[in-house]
N, C-alpha and C positions, 0 to 999 in steps of 0.2 A: 830412445837412442841406444845403440849398442855397438859393439865391436870397436869402440873408441874412435869411430870415424863418422862418416856422414850417412850411415844407413839408418833409415827411419823405421822403428818398430814400436808400435803402440799396443797396449793391452786392449782386449775387447771392452767396449763400453758396457755399462750396466743396462738393465732392462729399461726400455723407453717406449712409451705408448705412441703409436702412429695414428694418423687421422685418415680415415677413408675419404675419398673425394666427396662423397655425398654425406659423410658422417660428420659429427661434431661432438666436442667434449661436453661432459655433463654440465660444466659451468656455463655453457652457451645455450642450453636447452630452453631457458626462459626467453631467449631472443626470438625463438621460432614459434612461440605461442601466439604472437600478435599478428593476426591477419593471415594465418596459414602460410608462413613464409616459405615453406619447402614445397608447396604445391606448384603445379605448372600453370595454373590458370593466370590470366593477366591480373595484375595487382592494381592497375590504375583505373578500373572502371571501363566503360565502353569507349572512351576516347583513345585515339590511336597513339598518343604520346604519353599516356599514363595520367592525364589530367582527369580530375573528377570534381563535380560540384560539391562534394562532401569530403574533400581531402582533410580539412582541418578537423572535422568531426571524427573522421576515421582515425586520425592520429590520437585524438583525445579519448576515443573509446577504449584504447588499450590501457594497460596498467591496472592498478587495484580498484575494484568497484567501490570499496570502502572509501578510498581517497576521493573519487568522483562524487560520491554521495555526500561526504563531508563538505567538499567545496560547494556543491549545489546548495546545501543547507545554509552555510555561513554567508554565501553570496546573496542568497534570498533574504537572510536576516539583515544584511547590510543595506540592501535596497529597501526593505521594510522600515528600518530605522531612519533612513534618509527621507522616505515618504512621511514617516511620523513626525519628523522635524518640520516638514512643510505644513502639515496639518496643524501642528501646535503653533507655528508662526501665524498662520491664518486665523486661528482661534484667538490668539493674543491680540492680533491687529483688530479683529472684529470687536473685542471687548473694549479696547482703547477708543475705537471709533464711536462706540455707543456710550462712552464716558464711564464705563465700569472699571473697577480696580482689577488689574491683572492678577495680583495675588502671589504670595510666596509659593503656594502649592503648585501652581502652574509652572513657575520658574524651576522648582525642584524636578518636576516631571520632565521639563525641557532638558535640564542638565543631565538627568539620568538617561534620557533618550539619546542625547549626544554621546555620552560615554558608551552606551550600548552600540551605537553606530560606529564609533571609532574602533572599538574592540573587534566587532564583526568585520569591519572593513580591513583592519590589519591582518586578522586571521585569514580572510579571503585572499588578500594579495599574496601573503607569504606562502600559504599552502598551494595556491594556484601556480605561482612561479616555480615552487619546488616540483610540483607535479608535471608542469610543462617541460622543465629542464630534464627531468627523469625520462620523459617520453622521447625527447630529442636525443638524449644519450643512448637510450635503447635503440633508436633508429640508426644512429651512427654505427653502433656495434653490430646491428643486424646487417647493415650494408657491407661493412668490412668483412663480416663473417661470410657473406655470400661471395664477396670478391675473392677471398682466400680459398673458397671451394670451387671457384669457377674454372671452366675449361680455358686453357691458355689461349686458344684461338679466339674465344669470345672476348677476352681482355684485349688482345691485339686488334680486334675489329672495333671495339669501343674506343680505344685510344686513351692515353693518359689525361689529356685535357678535359675530356668529357667526364671522366671519373673524378678528377680533382675539383672541377667546378661544382659538380653535384654534391660530393661528400663534404668538401670543405666550405665552399662559398655559400651554397644553399642552406646547409644546416646551420652555419654561423649566422646567416641573415635571419633564419627562423628563430634562433636562440635570442636574438635581440628584439625582434618584432612581436613575437607571440606574447611575451609578458606585457607589452604595451596594450595589447588587445584585451587584457584582463579588465582594465579600467572601463573599456567600452562595454564589456559584458555586465559589469556592475551597473553601468549607466542604463543598460537595457532593462535590468531588474527594477531600477528606480523609475524608469519610464512606465513600466507595466503597473507599478504600484500607484503612480500618479494618475494613470488612466482609471484605475479602480477607485481612487479617491474622487476623481471627477464624476464617475458613474454614481457614487453615493450622493453627490450634490445634484446632478441632473442627468438622467438617462439619455435625453435627446442630445445633450452636449457631448456625452461619451460617444454616441454613435457618430456625430459629425467629426469630432476631433480624432477618434480612433480610426474612422474610415479614411480621413485625410492622411494620417500617419501610415496606415497600411498601404495607401497608394504610393507614398514616398518610398517606403521600403521596397515595394515591387520595382519601382524605377531604379533604385540603388542596386538591387540584385541583378537586373538586366544589364546595367552598365558595368557592374563588377565582373560579370562573365566576359564582357567584351574586353575589359582590362586584362583579365587572366590570359586570354588568347594572345593579346599583344605582348604580354610579358614572356610568353614562350619564345617569341622571336628574339627578344632581348637575350635570353639564356643562350640561344644558339649563336648569336653574334658575339657574346662574351667568350664562349668556348672557342670560336674561330680566332678571336683576338689573342687569347692565351696561347693557343697553338702557334700562331704566327710570332708571338713574342718570344717563345722558346727558341726559335731559330737564331735570334740574336745572341743568346748565351751558348747554346749547344753548338752552333756553327760559327762561333766568333773568329776562330783562326781562319776559316775559309773566306769570310766576308772581309777581313782585314787585309787579306792577300789579293783581293779582287774588288776594286772600287766599283766596277759595273755591277757585280753581284750585290755589293753592299747597298748601292743606290736603288737597285731594282727591288731588293727586299724591303727597304724603307718605303719605297713608293707603294708596294703592296700592303705594308702595315698601315700606311696612311689611308689607303682605300678601305681597308677593313675597319679601322677606327671611324672613318667617315660614315660607313654604313651603320655602325653601331650608334653613332651620334644621331643619324637621321631617324633610326627606329626609336631611340629614347626621346627625341624631340617630338615625334609623332605621338608617342605614348603620353608625354607631358601635356600635349594639347588635349587629349581625351581626359586626362586627370583634371586639367583646369576647368573644362566643361562640367565635369562632375562636381568639382569644388564650388563652382558658381551656382549650380543647381542646389547644392546643400545649403549654401548661404541664403539663397532665395527661398528655399523651403522653410527655413527657420522664421524668416520675416512673414512669409505667407501664413504660417501657423499662428503667429501672434495677431496678424491682421484678421484671420478667421475668427479668433476668439473675441477680438475687440469690436469688429464691425459687423460680423454675421450673427454670432450667438445672441447678442441683445435682441435680435428680431424675434426670438422665441420666448422672450420674457415680457410680461406686462407689468407696468408700474415699477416702483422702486423696489429693488431687491439686492441684498448683499451677496446673493449666490453668484452673480456674474463676476463680482470682484474676486471672490474666492477662486473661481475657475480661471480668471485672468492670472491671478497670482500663481496658481498651480501650473498654468501653461508657461509662465515666465520661468519658473523653476525647471520646466521640462526643456527649456532651450539649452541649458548646459549639457544634459544627457544626450540630446539630439546632436549637439555640436561634437561631443566626444565620439559618438557612434559614427557620424559622417567623416570625422577626421581620420578614422582608421580604415576607411573603405579601400584606399590604395594599399594599405598594409595587408588587408584581407586578400586583395587580388594578388599581391606579391607572394604572400604565404601560400595561397592556393596553387599558384604557378610553381613555386619552389617545391612544394610537396608533390606536385604532379611530376616534376622531373625526377624526384627521388623514387617515387613509385614506378615511374617509367624505366629508370635504370634497374630497379629490382626485377621488373618484368623481363627485361632483356637478359639479365643475369640468370634468372630462373629458366629462361627458354633453353639455355645450353647446359643447365645443371642436371646431373643424374638424380635419381631417387636416393633418399638417405639410406646409407648402409653403415651399420655399426662396425668399426674397425677392430682388428685383432692387435694386441700388443706386438711390437716389432719382433721381439724375441720368439714369439710363437707363430710368426708369419710362415705360411707354407713354402714361401720362396726363399727364405733366408739361406737354406742349404742347397740351393739349386745346382744343377749340373750343366744344363744347356738352356739357351734361349734361342728361339727361332722366329725369324720373320718369314712368313709363308705367303708369297704373292701379295705382300702388303702394299697398299697405295694410300696416297694422301694428296688432296687437291686444294690449292689456294683459290679462293673465290673473292671477288670484289663486292662492294655494297649492293650491286645489281644482281648478284648471284652468278656472274660470268666467271668461268674458270680461267685463271691466268697462268697457272703452272701446276703440273701433275708430277709427283714423285712416285716412281714405281711402275710396275710391280717389283718389289724388292724381295729377294730371297737371301737370307743370311742366317748362318748357324753360329752361335757364340758359345764357346765352351768355358767352363769355369777355370780360372787361373791362367788364361792366355792373354797375350798382348796383341791387339789388333790395331793396325794403322789404317786409317781411312783417307784416301787421297782423291784428288780431282780438282778441276778448275773452279773459279768463282761461279756461283749459280748452278753448280752441278747437283745440288741436293744433299750435301754432306750434313749440314746442320739439321735439315728436315729429317734425315735418316736417324740422327742421334735423338731427336725429340720423339720420333716414332718409337725408337728402341726402348726408351725409358718410360713411355706412356704419357708424356706431356701432350702429344698429339694423338687423337683417336684415329685409327685407320679408317679410311673411307671404304676400303675393300681389303680382302685377305684377312689373315689372322696373325696374332702374336701369341706364341706358345712358350711357356716356361715349364720344362720337364714334362712336356706333353699336355699341360693344362692351359686351356685358352684363357687369355686375359679379357675380362669383361668388366662391366660397370661394377659388378659385385666384388671384384678382387683387384681392381686397377690400382687403388691407392696402396694396398699391401704389396703389390708388385713394384710400385714406384719406390717403396721404402728401401729397396736393396741398392738403389742408385745414388750416386753423388756426382753432380755435374758442374763444370765450370765452362760456361758458354761464352761466345765472343761478346755478348751483350750482358755479361754477368753483373750482378749487383753485390757490392761489398757492404755487409752490415757492420754496425759499429761494435757489435758484441756477438759472441758465438751462441746465438739463439738455438735452443734445443739441446745444447750440451753445456748449459750453465754450470753443471757440477764438475766440469773439467778442472783438474788441479792446476793452479796458477803456475807451478813450477814446470808442469808438462808444456803449457802454452809458451812459457818463456824459453824452454829448450827448443821448441819448434821455431820460435822467432829467430833464435840464434842460428838454428840449422838452415833457415832460409836467408841468413846473412842480412837480417834486418834489425839486429839488436841496437845499432846506433841510430836508428830512425824511428822505431815504434816500440812501445812497451805495452804491458797488460796490467792495468790497475783497476781494482774494484769491478772485475768482471767485464771490462771493455777495453778495446784497443785505444791507445792514447791519441792516435791520429790515423786518418785515412788520406791525408794529403800527400800522396805518393805517386810515383810514375805508374803507368798501366802495368808494366811487368811486376813491380813491387806489390801492387794491389792484388794481382793474380796470385802472388806467393802467399799473401794473407788469406785469400780465399782458399788456397790449398791447405793452409793450416787448419781452417775450420772443417774442410772435407776430411782431413786425416783424423780430427777429433771425432767426427761422426762415425768413422770406421765402418763404411758401407761395403757391400760385396762387389759392386761394379762401379768403376770410376770412368767418367766421360770427360774428355778434354778436347774442347773445340779450339784448336790452334793455340793452346796454352803457351807453348814455347815460343810463339812468333814474336812476343814482346819482351823476351828475356835477352840479356846480353849473351855473348858467345860463351862466357865462362859458365853461367848458370844453365844455359841450354845444354851444355855438355853434361852437367850434373844431372839434369832431368833425364836424359836419354841413357846415360851410362850407370847411374847410381839409383835414382828414384824408381825408374821403371823395373829394374831387376828386383828391387826391394818389394814392390807391389806383388810381383810374381812369386817371390819367396814366401810371402804371407798368404798366398792363395787367392789374391785379389785378381779380378778381371779388369782390364783396361782397354778402352776403345778411344783412340786419340786421332783426331784430325790433324794432319801435318803436311807441310810442304818441304820439310828438311830431308831431301833425298839422301844426304850423306849418312843419315841415321836409320834408313829403312831396314838395315840388317839387324836392328835392335828389336824387331817385333817377331812374333810367331807367324803372323799372316798379314798380308796387305790386301785391302779391298779398295777398288777404284770405282768412282762414280762419274757419270757424264750425262748431262741432260736428265737428271732424275733417275737414271738407270744404272744398275751395277754392271760393270764390265770386268772381264778377267784381269785381276791385278797381280796374280801370281803369289804363290807361297814363298816365304823367305826361308 
């Protein structure tokens, strides 16, 4: 602040590192080592939506090889200890049946084996849960890292509902279900050791029991694939429900003013939830069938051991009783494995959606380019910016063009105030997003001091802009300028006449529960702290009261000009059009003569 009045003057900020669109900070580099995240190849295997039969294994293959090796060893030892307990119980039962003394030595061995099993089991569960959660956390970070580097149009096409369901709901579900699958993995090791134990008792029994179990596993895998495909439809229905649900909150004012609209929206929501219910019920039917098969399989296995295996033994032998006992112990692991079949299918489908989202984000992402610090950006001291026959086309999901902006020709000089005018839908917001590099031109060029803006320098070019668009988002704290002095922020809050409504405590604003115009003033405070070279205002003054609108045009804009800043403002306030250096008019995506002021 200076001159004892309302003129805003801020000192230049310190050096700050910018991020190139395809680049990433050193702290994020480890996120991109898993699965080649920056490559353009599809990440989800050959399936069209990113699903893969090996999604879970793909997730677990990442991370530290030492951790995976340790988990494999302790889980194997846990299964071995469990199988050892079964063998010792069989041995003790055999001695008791023959009238022999079990003995203290066998009891001590049994207790030591039990302690060994408990320790190995504990280590396996803890380490596996820690490893799984670290992999999911890395997946979340990798997804958000790709989202923050994505092209704006890509995110607009994906939609918020799809992103929220995938990043939040799917990863949260995996966070809860994957640890439950650890017990099933341990059961798998136990089952393998029990089969080995049966093989030592009778090779023919091992062949029969092992073949029957292999057949059951084959059927499980086939049905699990069918479940994964059905779960993909559940995901899409949940996304549609979430998107429809958002209309009740985002459009609350409109539906409360219009009962017909309110009822129609609710009918559509009921239709969407009904479709979701039908899909889930159908999925439940498949799961019930699979559950019935798993229960029948367990009893068939016991029946095989009790009624079929004795046919291969002559005379009295205790071997069949040991095999029966081992098979009975195998029922628990088999039940544990079959109980997570649905979880496996859900996890596979969830990971498929995650990898599918990554693939779609990668499709529109540029190659990685290491950024320059903002203070050394070649565009920081620019003189002119030119749009040369620049065009941009909006396309729907089918690739059909719905609106074309351009070709646009505009020369922007440093330190000038330019007003952009035109009716609704004339392409003003599109022109602003093209100008600052948020949209990549479909044709023509963007030049800054004669240097063409390409993928290699686009983010460095963006770093000279600060924009407040009509669909702006107000953050709870000034991210990127956290080192701003609290007294500077408080002075700006007072300057924006918000001191009685909001404060700045511990690096964040005390509230964002303000009117749209007041929220825009808070957003302007952050823009001023960023101290960029070019300011873009998309109808910023439209939501201000008459008093502050006057301040914006008669005091703030002249202050920007005095500080050498360039301003492009979309405005309909024709009474203030004499406050700019030049006015540019748009109509149907084309620039028309607006006249110099």
